[in-house]
N, C-alpha and C positions, 0 to 999 in steps of 0.2 A: 504493500500500498503506500501511498503516496505519505510524507512528514506531512501532520497539520501545518504546524510553523514553515514549511516550507512554501503551502500552499499559502500562509495568511500574507508571508513578505513577499511571495511572486505571482500573486494574482493574473497578472497579464501574462505573467510568462505560462501559467500553468492554462489559461482559457485558449490563449494559443496554439501551445504544443496538441491538447485537446482535439481541439479543432479540425486537427490535419489529418487527427485517427478518425474522423465522423466522430466522435464522439457527443451528443445533441444535446446530454444532461448537463443544465447549468450546474457552475462550482457554488453560484451566489448565496444556495440554498447551504452551505459548508460554511462560506464566511458568516452567514447571518447567525446560524447556530451558535457557530463558535465565540459571537461577538456577546450573545445573549450567556452563552454561558461563563462567560471572563466579568460580565456584569456583577451574574449573582454569585460568583462566587467574589469576589470582592464585597456585596453586602452581607452574605456568609462571613466573611473575616472580619467585616466593621462589627458584628454582632456579637462574636466571639470577643474579639478584641475587648466591646464592652463589656461582656458577660465577667471574663479573665479580673476587670476592673473592679465590679462591682465586687466578686468574689473578696477580693483582697483588700479591701474595703471592711465588708464582714469580719474578714479574718483580724483586722487590726482593732477595729472596736467592739467586735464580740453582739456586738448587735442585729435583730433581724426586723425589721419592719416590715408592717404587712404590706405596706405600697413597695417596698423591695422587694419583697419575698415573689407579689404579683409579677413585678416585672420582670424578675427573674424566668418567672412561670411562662411570660408570654415572650421572652428571648428563647427561650427553649425550645417550644415551638415554632416561632417562626422559622431558627436553623434548623428542626426535623424537616418544616415543609419546604424549604428553602434548597436542602440538600436531597430531597425526595425529587426536586425539579430538575436540577444537575443532575443525577442519575438519568432520570429520562430521557434528556438532550444528549447526555453523553453516548446514550445507548444508541440513537436517531445518529448524533454524527459518527459514529464508529460504523453505522450500517453502509453510511451513506460514505465513507472513506474506502470501503472494503467496494464499492459498487465501481471507483475511478478506476479506467485504467494507467497504468506506467505509460511514464511523455517518452517519447522516440529521442532515440538519440541524435543526435546536431547531425551526422552523417549518413542517417537513413534519408532516402530521396520521396519525395513528399509528392501522395497521390491517391485516389478514389480505393480502388479495390487491387485485384488482384492482376488485371491488365496494363497496371502501371506498373508491376516488378519489375527489376531490369537483371538479365542476361549477364552474370560479370563473366564467367569463365564455360564452356565446356569441353567436354573429353571423348574423344571414341568417334567412330564411322558408322551411320546406319549402315546394319548388313543390306547387302543387293540380294535380292533373291530373285531366281527362274523361276517362281510359281507362284501363287496368290496369297500371302499367310494369314494364317487363321488366327480369329481370337482364340484366347484362354479359354473361354468355356465349351466351346468346338474342342478342341484340342483334349482337354480336360475330361470332357464326357466319350471321345472317341475313345479314348487309352484306360479309360476306367479308373482314375486315382481323384476324380472329384464326382460327386454323388449332391448334385443341386438337390432333386425329387425327395430325400430323405432327409437331405439337412431343412425343408419346410417340414415335412410331417413330422420331424424332433421338435422342432423351436417355433416354426413358421417362417416369414420371407425376411431377406437378407441375413441367411444363417444357411452352412454347406456342410458337407461328411468330405475330408478328407479321406483317400484309401490309398492301400498297397506302398507302392514306388511314389504315390504323390503325400501319402503323410510322412514318408520316410526324407525326402527330398525338405520337407518343411523343419523337421526336425532335425538334419544337418546344417541348414542352412543356421539354428538357431544358433547351435555348438560351433560352428567353423567362427562366428561376429563375434560369440563368448570369449572364442579362443583369441581370436585375434586381437580385443579391446583388453583384455589381461596380459597375452601375452608380450606384444609389441607394442601397444598405444600407454600401459603403466596404469588400469584403471585397475582398482578391486571388483571383485565380482559376487553382488550380494543379491540374495533372494528372501525379498520381503514378501510381507501376506496381501493377502490380494483383495481383501476386505481393511476399509482404515477407519478410522473413529471422525466424527464431523470436525474437529477441530484440525485434522491433517488437511481437510479439503481447500478448509477456511486458510490455513500455513500455505498453501501452494498455488492459488487463486482462485479455485474451482465454485466456490462458494462464496458469499450467496449467488452471484452475477448466473451460474452454467448449472442452476438444480435440475429443473426442466431436463436439462441433456445426460443427467448421472441416473445410475440405478441405486436402489436404496433399500435397505430392510428397515423397515421402521421399528419394528419390535426390540430391535437390538442397535437399534440409529447407526448402523453400519453401512458403509457406501462403498462399492463396487469400485475399485482400482481406475478409472477412463484410460492412465498411461502409469509407468512406474514413476515418472516425474512424481506424483501425491507422495507415495513414501520413503523417497529419495531425499526429497525436501525436508521431514519432517523426523527424518531421523537425528536430527538435531536439532531441534526445537527444543525455544530454553535454552539453549547450551552458550558456553563461552568456549572458543577455543584458544588456548595459550599459545605464546609467541611461538613459531616456528612449527607449529601443527596444521598449516593449511599451507599451498593447495589442496583439496583430496580429491580425488578420480573416483566415481562408483560408477558401475557398470548394473545392469537389471535385465535380465528376461522378469516380463508377468504376458499373462492374459491382456486384453484392454477393454473393458466394457463402454461404451454411450450409443445411448435411444437413436444417433442418429437420426434427431427430429426436422436440423437444421438444412438434410440435407434429402426432406420428402420428391422423391419425385425424381432423383437424379442417381445413376449410374445403379439401374434396377436390374441388370444385364451383369452376369459374371461374379467374378468374387473382393471384386477392387472396393466394397464400399460397403459393412458390416457392423451387427451390432456387437458382436466377438471378434477378436482379429489379437494376431500376436504381435508383441513389439522388444526389440533388444534397445533399453536409453543408457544413455550416458548421462551422467550428471558430476557437473563439476563444484565445490567451496572454494572459491579462489578471493584472494586483496583483491579492493578496489582496482588501484593501479593498474593489476595485472588479467583485468577481465578482459579486455578488449583484444586483446594477445592471448587470452587463452578460448575464446570463441574461434577464432583464427584457427587455431589448432584441433579444436573438438569437430569444426566443419572439415579439416583433414583428414581426422579419423576417418566421420564417415564415410567422406570418400574415393578412401582407400577401399572400402570394403566395395564399394561400386569398380573399380578398377579392376580388383583383383577375380573379382566374377567376369571381367571383360565385355559390360555393358555400357552400351554409350551412354551419357550424361549431361547434365547441365547442374548449374549452380546458379540460384537466381538471389538477388537481393531482395525481400520483400518492401515494396513502400509504407510510407506512415501509413493506410486505409486500408493493408492484409493484416500489420501486428495485431502477433496471438497478442492474449489480454494483459499478462504479465512482462510482455517482454520489452526491452525498451529499442532491441537490435536481433535482426531475426534472417537467415539462410535458409532456403529450402534448398534438398536436391530433388533433382529428379531424372528417373531413369527413360529411355524409347521403349516404349510398348508397339512393334509393328504389325499386330496384331488388330489391336486396338486404333493403333494408325494416331496415340497420344503422348504424352511426355504425363508420368505416375509421377508423384510425389512420394517418395520414401523415406525423406528425411527433411523434420524442419529445427534448425539448432539454433536457442538464444541465448541472448544475455539479457537477465532478467533483473540486473543491477541489485543494488538493496531491497527492492518490491517483495521479493518473496520472502528474505531474513528480518524486513521489519515485517510484516505481517507473523512470522511464525518465533519471532525474538532468537534470532543466530547472532550470538557477535562475536567478535574475536577480538583481541590485544595485540598489538605492531610490536611492541617491547616490552620488558620488562617494567610496571607501575605506568605506563602508558593509558589514555584513557578507551576505554570501548568505541569497536565501531562498529558497526554493523556489517556482515561477509556482503560477498558481491556471489550471487549462482548462475549456473549456465544447464541448460539442458537440450537434448538433440535425440534426434533415433539412432539407431546405428547397427542397422538398418529395421523401417516397418515391414509386417508383414500383414497381409499376402503380395503385394504390391511389388514385391520380387520374385516372389514368384511366379507371378502376372508376367514380370518382366525377361526370365528363365525360359519361362515356357515357350513366348512368344517371339523372343529371340535365337533360340535355340533350338527350335524347330524345325523339321526336316521334312524333305518331299512325299516321305509315306507316313508323313503324323505323327513320327516317335519324337523326342527328344534328347540331344545330347547334353548329358550332366555337364555343366563348366569345371574342369579342372580341377580349380581350387576344394570343390564340395565332394569329388571321386571321395577323397580319404574318411570323407565322415560317411557317406551313401552305400560304399562297394560295391556299385554299379556305377555302370558309364553312358549306359543307356535307357531311356523310359517307350518301351515298345512293348 
């Protein structure tokens, strides 16, 4: 969340920055509530000072005239009433602050939506086929590795079943990515819970803003994770890192659960968009002065997965209008899918600054005796399934409908061709 002090001291800057994000809700309500709260606190402090003064006078004289006792009673009632008003205003104020997105980094290009994102680099050449490449839903069904009918039978639309070598290929991808990030990129593997408490969703920035898009068990107030970013953010909630203990790099595999209400009617064919999907997530806790550099490294770590799979990809810098809620700066990585004829987002890497750390109260001490600061947090897909699976099926398809397994995955599959 944004610092209330920062908003108070820089209202024009904050308003203009949020306008660039297409954020329509004004911050005037925040400032008005803050002013009312501070006015009430001044009244409370004055009443308490008066009460203390009267108490001291009574202590000196030992006398308790009826009018003084009545004055003390009235002051007590007034203080209690004002405290209740302050508490109610603080609750409203906190709710508003939790709904305000992060401020874009100065280097982020201004734009309205994804059409204004900028391609910063690309890698690889699109394969030239001497036959018409098929989309993954046709390939998967003909090979018997994706069962759409039974997915719908089990759970409804936007669900599917991976079978045989399809399920094995998915598992191989997850293991390959985890091994690459832990063995080469220096991340520590974590296996977090797939359900978390409400405060974890608040800390990561998912609540209260995106409650409608999350799966929730009301009886126990558990929330199914939409990404491993949520539990990884909260691993160190309410903690203080000692000097020399950051940066920390984490990587985790989890299934992800999202209602996909925002995408109603989009991508209804195939496995591109579902209510449940797998993802390997990268996460960092770093010092503020290194977070921009750490974001570049994270993007590079995700890119290496694409290169090792030998699939053409491109990197886009997101414009202000397409930034995620918690992000101050983001890059997307998209793989080319020739059967679908489109670029598929397989990673989004973001620097969230101190936005999540402020919500989750995660701080660090730069040196012994130094003032505490909020850490910066970064997250990114490394990579997200099933879109990587789509890219493999469509890029490695053969004229007979078989799929060649990328060389990097063969040690994990034990087979070279799906047919």
